Each structure stands twice: as C-alpha cells, then as structure tokens.
N, C-alpha and C positions, 0 to 999 in steps of 0.2 A: 487732212480735209480738204475739201474741194474747195479752190476759190468762191468766193460768193461776192456779190456787188452790196454795198450798203443800200438797206432796203427803208423805206418811208412807212409809217403806220398807217393801216386802213382798219377800221372797225364798223362794227353796226351796236345796234343799240341790245341785242342780247349779251347773256352773258359770257358765254363763248363760241366761238367762230368756227372751229374745227377741233378733229378728234385725229390722234397719230397714234398708229399702234405698231411696237416690232415683236416680233416673234421669230423663234429657229426650232430646234428640236421639240417636237411633241407640239407644235404649232396646227394642225390639222384639228384635231379634237379641241384645242382652246380657244381658237377663233371661232368652231363650227358654235360651242357655247355660247361665246361672247356675243356673238352677231344676230343669236336665235333672241336675245332680249329686246332688239331695237324696233319700236312700233312702224308702222308704215308712216307717220306722222315725223317722224326723228327730222329735223331739219338740217342738223350740220352735216357736211361730207366728212367722210371717215377714210383716211389713209393707211394702207396697212402693206408693211415691208414683211415677208417672210422668206426667211433664207431657202431659197430651192436649187436646183440643178439647172444650168446654163442652157439646158437641152429640155428641159420641162415644158408643157402644152399647158393650156390652161385648165386642167383639173381641178385647181383651188375656185375658179370663178364658178364651175359646174357644182361642185360641192356646197359651195357657201349659198349660191342663189338657192338649194333644195331647202334651207335651212333659217332665210332669212326673208322680211317681208320689203327689205330695201333691194334697190336695183344695185349689182354687183359687175363690176367691169374691170378690165385691165384696163390701166391708165394709157395715154395717148400723148404725144408728142405735141405740145402747144392748145393742148386741150383746155377749154374752158371749164374751171370747177363751177359745179352745180350742188345743190343743196339737196340732201338726202339721199348722197350716192356713195356706195363703199367702191374706193380705189385702189387697187391692187399693183404694186410693181410688178412688171413684166421681168420674165427669167432674164439675167446677166446686163439688168439697166438699172442704175442708180435713178429713184425718184427724187425730184424736187420740186419744191412749191415757189413761185415765181410770187413777187412785188404786185403784178398785174393779175393776180390770182387765176393764173395759168399753169399748167404741168409742164414741167421740163423732163427730160430722160437723156441719161449719159452713160457712157461708158467708159469715162476715166478709170483711173486705178482701183483697184478693192480696196476697201477701209476695212480694218478687222477682218482681212481676209476674205470678205464679201461683196458680193454686187448683186443684188441690191444690199445697198447697208442702212441699217436701220440709223445710225448716227447723221447720215447724209440728208434723209428725211426729216428725222427731228431738227436738227440745225436750221435747213432753209426752213421749215416753217415756223419755228420758234423766233425767226427774223420778221415772217410775215405777219403773224399771228398774235405776238409779244404775248399780252397778258389772256388773252380770248383763246387760248390753246388749252387743249387735255391732251397729256401724253400717257401712253401706257405700254409697259413692259411685261411681256408675257414670260412662259417657258423657254428656255433654248440653252444653247451648250457653250457659249463664248460671251465675251464681254460687250458685243457691239448694240449700241443702244444706250449706254452708261453716260455717256458724254453727251451725247446729243438730248438727253433727259435732264442733265445738268444745266445744259443751256437753255432750256423751256422753262427752268425753274430761275434760273438766272434774271430770264426777261419777264416776270410773271406770271406764267404760266402755270398750269396746276398737275401734278404728277400723280400717276397710281403704279403701283406695282403690285404684281400677283406674289401672294405668300409664298417664298421660295419652300415652304414645308408641303406644300399643295401642287408643285409644278412639277410636270413630267422629267424634265431637267431645269436644276435650279441655278446654272450659273449665271444665267443674263439676270435673273431677278435679283441675287445676291451682288454682283457688279453695281447695279443701279441701285440697290440701297446704299453700297458704300462710297459711292459717287456723290451723293448729295440728299439733303434731308427730305424725304418724300412724305407727300402730303398724306396719302393712303397707301397702306400696304393690306390688299385683301384677298381672300379667297377667290377662285376663278368666278363661284357662281354669285359674288358679290359685285364684282366690276361693272358690267352692264347695267344692273340697275341703280349703281352708284353715278355713273356718266349719266344715266336719264334722269337721275334727281336732280344732280348740281347744274345740267344744263338747261332745264325748263325753271 
C-alpha cells in the first residue's frame, strides 16, 4: 500500500459524508445504472475508481453525464471536495482523499496490478471519513478493493457489494465478500436506492 499519514477525524451531522465505488470489468454498464438513481439533491460526494487503460480519454465522464443528474468530472490534484459531485479517478493515477478534504493524485506503484487502484482510494477515504463512509464494490475481474473495503468496515463505515450472481464479472465481489463481513450484498438495481435510503 501507499504510505499514508495519520488522519484526524472530521465529521458533519449527516449519517454519511461520502461514497466510494470500485469497479473493473463490466463497469460501464454497472456505473451507468448506479448513478442514474441519484437525485439532483444528493449531497454526498461520490468517488469512483474504474479500471481503465492508461491511455484512455474522458469517455467515461461523457457516458455518465448522460445518465445522472449529478455533476461528473475527473478528479484534479489538490481539488477541494464538494458535495453532490461524482469524481472519477483519471487514467493512470491513484485517487486519494486527504484529511483537509482535498484530492491527491499519485503515480506510485500499481496495486493489484492497477493504477488507479480501488484499494488506494478506499483506504485513504476510510481514514478520513471513518464511520461516515459508504464503500461499494461492483463487477470486476480481480481482487482490487477487497482490502480497502475491509479497512472501511474496520473503521466503522458501511459496506455494500454487488451480488456476485448478478455481476458481469464476479471476481471483485467474491473477493470483497471473502475479505470482511459485508453489510449489504445486493443486486445492482438495489444498490443506488439503498445508498439513498441510508444516506438520508
């Protein structure tokens, strides 16, 4: 894992302050369905790591903008985190959340053969948001995200995993379920409504 500084806890009066999502193979369809559920009034930031080619353009931003009422953008270095925005990890960069609620991008080594890595995002966000974080694992072809979701659970966050039987590729959901005691294992079309239900 990347070296992380020790974080202090910051919180609001909301039950949850952020959502992190990890996805790999089959992700475009899964993400398109997930983000379509969020209303324009959804106030938590959503951070997404989708395994993509280092040479990819911003096609995923364009796709998701067409199906969601929320603002969608690639994350920028040192950007201050705002509510109600979907932040995507840029190609070939790890996405990390800092204690001052800004974004960091890193080109350090690949984790689980991936950069961006789901584990890197999840672990950094877990230290910042602790019990006020929702972690979500969707379809994917490797084990990236399992350790990060375990850390979210250890620090009091809530964990959601796509039902492996409904995942286009089930390796990531299965690895996450094996890594920790998941709060909700749901079909894809149940995940967005569940996030909204427990966030409000």
